[in-house]
C-alpha positions, 0 to 999 in steps of 0.5 A: 763397899759397893755392890754390882747391880744385876743387869735388868735383862736377866730379871726380865728373862725370869719374867719371860720364862713364865710368860712363855710357859703360860702362852708358848706351851699351856694353850697348845697342850691344854688343847692337846690333852682336852682333845682325847676327852672331847672327841670321846664325849658324844655330847661334844659333837666333835670327832677326830676329823673335826678335831684335826681340822680345828688344830689345823686352823689353830696352827695356820692362824698362829703362822699366817699372821706372823709377818703382820705380828712382826710388823706390829712388834716393830711399830708398837713394841713387844709389850703392847703386842703381848698384852693384846695377845693375852687378852685374846687367849682369855676371851677365847678360853672363857667362850669355850668354858661357858659355851662348848660346841663345834662352832666355839671350838673353831672360834674360841680355840682355832681363831682367838686363842691361836691368834692370842698365842701368836701375839703373846708367845714365841715371836715377841718373847724372842724379839725382846731377848734379842734386843737385850742380849748379844754376847750371851744371846744363846744362854738367855734364849735357852733359859727362856725356852726352858719354859717350854720343857717345864710347861710340857712336863707339868701340863699333861698331869695338871689338866688331867687332874683338873678334869678328874677332880671336876668329875670329868668336866673337860670344860674346866681345862678352859677355865684353867687356861683363863687363869693362865692368861690373866697371869700372863697379862700381869707379868707383861704389864709389870716386867716387860720392856721392849729395849734396854734403852727404855731403862737407860741401859745398853744391850747386854750391859755394853757387850756390843762395844767389845763385839769385834773381839768377841767375834774374833774369838768365837766359833759362832757367827754373830753379825754386829749389824742387822740386815734388812728383812728384804736382804735376809730373805734373799739369802740361802741361809734364811730358807735353810733355817725356814726348812729346819723349822718346818721339819721340826714343826711337823712332827711336833704338831703331829704329836700335839694333835694326835699322839694322845689319841693315837696311844689311847686308841692302841690301848694305853691309859690316858694318864700313862700317856700323859706321863709320856708327855711329861717325859717329853717335857723333861727331854725338851728341858734338857735339850734347851739347857744344853743349847743354852750352855753351848749355843754361844760356842757351837753354831746353833744351826749345826746343832739343829742339823742333829736335832731334826734327825732325832725327831725323825727317830721318834717318828719311826719309833711311833710306827712300832708300838709294841710296849710302853718303852717304845712310847717313851722313846717316841716322846723322848725323841720329840722332846729332845728334837723340839727342845733343840729347835726352839732355841737353835732356830731363833738364835741362829736367825738373830745371829745371822741377820741381826736383832732389828729385823728379827721380828719380821724375819722370824715371822715369815719363817713361822708363816712358812712353817705354819703353811707346811705343817698346819695340814698335819693335824687334818692330814693325820686324821685323814690318814687314820680314817683311811688306813686305820693307823697313823703309821704313814704320817709318822714315817713322812715326818721322819724322812723330812727330818733327815733331809732338813738335818743335812741342810742345816749341817752345811749352811753358810752365813750370808755375806752382808753389803752396805745395801743389805743393812737395816736402817736401825742397824746396831752398827749405826 
């Protein structure tokens, strides 16, 4: 009696899940949690303003090199890129752990760790998924992006507990990140393969062979061919997706860089706020499960049209902090919205423009999002220092969310001609 072998793509999905926890979530939120400790420690030499600048540079460094990282992924492959990235995170974490100072905060966190996360996190991870899956792309993407929700759920209490057990020595948070990057390096080395052809397999176990019937019976647009990067950026749909990513990155980055400080300033205990961060992780987790289930049957970009206004609700809630319940509403809204966004935008980009040009397409979108959202941490710090609160920053993010939601709800797929095709199109 023969048994059917499990498609290796699903085995790699499990590995990519843990890789994304380690590189897509832990570095950013370890920094977020440590910020409340570092800025309140007079010996650190870091105030709220400098911390905001450090986060601004972090976000810029993640976004600005993204097209270059996309080119490296196309030329060298995701595996090579992820190995280099995990080593950069390891080196930056060790620098911060042993030599904490304002200078090493910029060098180690804003530059080294951020670049490492860009090379080992979202872009190459999602590129691998899109190369391996077609028919069940949203499901595979949703499972891996669940890692973000899981990571956010556990990172706040874990890092806070590590600091408490070390007697308040916040540099132990950087040692934790060093161990995380080592685990990532080993997972990539042992399990990641750039394309199914590297294992003698085909995309989605042959699903592309039945693509025509799949497309006819599906309500979700999935191109069977890949548009070139140049052709993709000339479409309106591409820039609507870019605006959608900007609109969810801005409140997400504001939350990551200032929410812990904001709620601590209004009198809430750090562990209580860390619990709110965990609730955000649970909400993000639920959202990614939902998209993974329905994203191959309902247009992901339309789901995004609902997600960003949900985050807008979080921004409005954050301006009326009168009880612990309101804090939870804020974290729930940011969690649900960002959870939808983490799956919807990359899946929609692959569906509309194809997998071959995905790395460069998502790379430019990430750069666009970084340019507009990178100044949120510094801007939030500036608003706080001038007005004494973050309310204006939260309101601005809410307005942008509503505008982006409308755009995502009405976007149309691009019309593809022969001249638009990528030279390695899946149709060739």
